[in-house]
C-alpha positions, 0 to 999 in steps of 0.5 A, spaced: 822 707 263 825 709 269 832 706 268 833 711 262 836 717 265 840 713 270 843 709 265 845 715 261 848 718 267 852 712 268 855 713 261 857 720 262 851 722 257 844 725 257 837 724 255 835 728 249 828 726 246 828 718 245 836 719 244 841 717 249 847 722 248 854 720 250 861 723 249 864 721 242 870 719 245 867 713 249 861 711 244 860 714 237 853 712 234 846 711 236 842 709 242 835 710 241 829 707 246 822 707 245 816 706 249 812 701 244 806 700 249 803 694 253 809 694 257 814 693 252 820 698 251 825 697 245 832 699 245 836 700 239 844 701 239 849 702 233 855 705 236 863 704 235 866 703 242 872 708 243 874 705 250 874 699 253 867 699 257 864 694 263 857 694 263 853 691 269 846 691 269 843 690 276 835 690 276 831 692 282 825 688 280 824 681 277 818 682 273 821 683 266 825 679 261 830 682 256 831 679 249 837 681 246 838 681 239 846 682 238 850 683 231 855 686 234 862 686 230 868 685 235 870 683 242 864 683 246 863 678 252 858 676 257 862 675 263 861 672 270 866 671 276 868 664 273 867 665 265 867 669 259 862 668 254 863 671 247 857 674 244 855 678 237 854 676 230 858 670 230 857 667 237 851 667 241 847 672 238 840 671 242 840 672 249 833 671 253 835 673 260 830 674 266 831 680 270 832 676 276 839 675 274 844 680 273 848 681 267 855 683 265 858 685 259 865 687 257 866 691 251 873 692 247 875 699 244 874 698 236 868 694 237 862 696 234 856 694 238 850 693 234 844 690 238 836 691 238 833 690 245 826 688 247 824 689 255 817 686 256 813 685 263 812 678 264 805 679 266 804 682 258 807 675 255 800 672 256 796 677 253 801 678 247 801 670 245 793 671 246 793 677 241 797 674 236 793 667 236 800 663 239 798 657 243 803 657 249 802 652 254 804 653 262 805 660 260 803 662 267 808 658 271 813 660 266 812 667 268 812 666 275 818 668 278 817 663 284 817 657 280 821 659 274 827 663 271 826 665 264 833 664 261 836 662 254 842 663 250 841 661 243 842 664 236 837 668 232 833 666 226 835 669 219 829 672 219 830 676 226 837 678 223 834 681 217 829 685 221 834 688 225 839 689 219 833 692 215 832 698 221 839 701 218 835 703 212 832 708 216 834 715 219 833 714 227 828 719 230 821 721 228 814 718 227 816 714 221 822 711 225 818 709 231 813 706 226 818 701 224 821 700 231 814 698 233 813 693 227 820 690 228 818 689 236 812 686 234 815 681 228 821 679 233 816 678 239 812 674 234 817 670 231 820 669 239 813 666 242 812 661 236 819 658 237 818 658 244 811 655 244 813 650 239 819 647 244 818 644 251 819 649 256 822 646 263 819 650 269 825 651 274 828 657 277 836 658 276 841 661 280 847 665 278 852 659 280 847 654 276 848 658 270 855 659 271 856 652 271 852 650 265 855 656 261 862 653 263 860 646 260 858 649 254 864 652 253 868 646 255 864 642 249 866 648 244 873 648 246 873 640 245 869 640 238 874 636 235 874 631 240 868 625 241 862 627 245 864 626 253 859 622 257 853 625 260 856 623 267 863 626 265 859 633 264 855 632 270 861 631 274 864 637 271 858 641 273 857 639 280 850 636 279 846 630 278 845 628 271 838 629 271 839 636 273 844 637 269 840 635 262 834 639 264 838 645 266 842 645 259 836 644 255 833 650 259 838 654 257 840 652 250 834 649 248 838 643 246 840 637 249 848 637 250 849 632 245 845 636 240 848 642 242 855 639 241 853 636 234 851 642 231 857 646 233 861 641 230 857 641 224 858 649 224 866 648 225 866 643 219 862 648 215 867 653 217 873 649 215 870 647 208 869 654 206 876 655 208 878 650 202 884 648 205 882 641 207 879 635 204 872 633 206 876 626 209 881 630 213 875 635 216 871 628 218 878 625 221 879 632 224 873 633 228 872 625 230 867 623 226 866 615 226 867 615 218 866 620 212 859 617 211 857 619 218 860 626 217 856 627 210 849 624 213 850 629 219 852 635 214 846 634 209 841 633 215 843 639 218 845 644 212 841 640 206 846 638 202 852 634 202 859 636 204 862 635 197 856 639 194 857 645 199 864 645 197 862 645 189 857 651 190 863 655 194 
């Protein structure tokens, strides 16, 4: 909790109880933090940004992780020297970042920052998993900073999204609100740990340059979503890595293989185009470079549970 007062000072504000009070000409809304016990701290933000802001987080310790559930509406970007990545409700909205890595957020005036952040000591991860009967293999290696960097850029589950939205029903402050904060933290962490334990975690350290290069390749894939998937060889060359290192790091950071990541984003774009109702199923299939309409329909149904035509008819 030693970060709260310096953070408030950097924002030109002050700490009052569990609130960070900031001048309304910069941010208008709620910033609320809570020590949840067991080396877990929650930080809830729901503010309108009245000025362009660049928030830089540089940690003095490598012994914790930050889990950022971000349903911000507007122009908010996670950035570095060589890339800018959109985050928020419709982009990456679940960031899991090791305290060994610095973060940089660029927030545009007029954006609504709405996020729920959980900071947890790595040493408590095994305790939480055991307490909640979650079988987590290699957790000692995963939480060892000399062997592994915990990093994931993903989309949160619908359940997690609704848990955060539910908090808005309660007025910030007081014992009832704190009780709901703690309950939300427990449910989000349980959801997160179960998801992590069900996937193979690649034990590997990640430096700033590796992270930048993987994110650059993700952005390249998204920006070329209408094309066919480029080869792994092409992507590895673009990232200046061996093919094996590229595949391992890509899956570590996104939780998916490059091909799966590309296909899922292609299908999300197909869904968006269908919702606009300006193109036929055949036109969308051609536009997104699917082999044929049947292949497009089978992939769409496998991902969303119904065919493109059925989806359109239900709009």
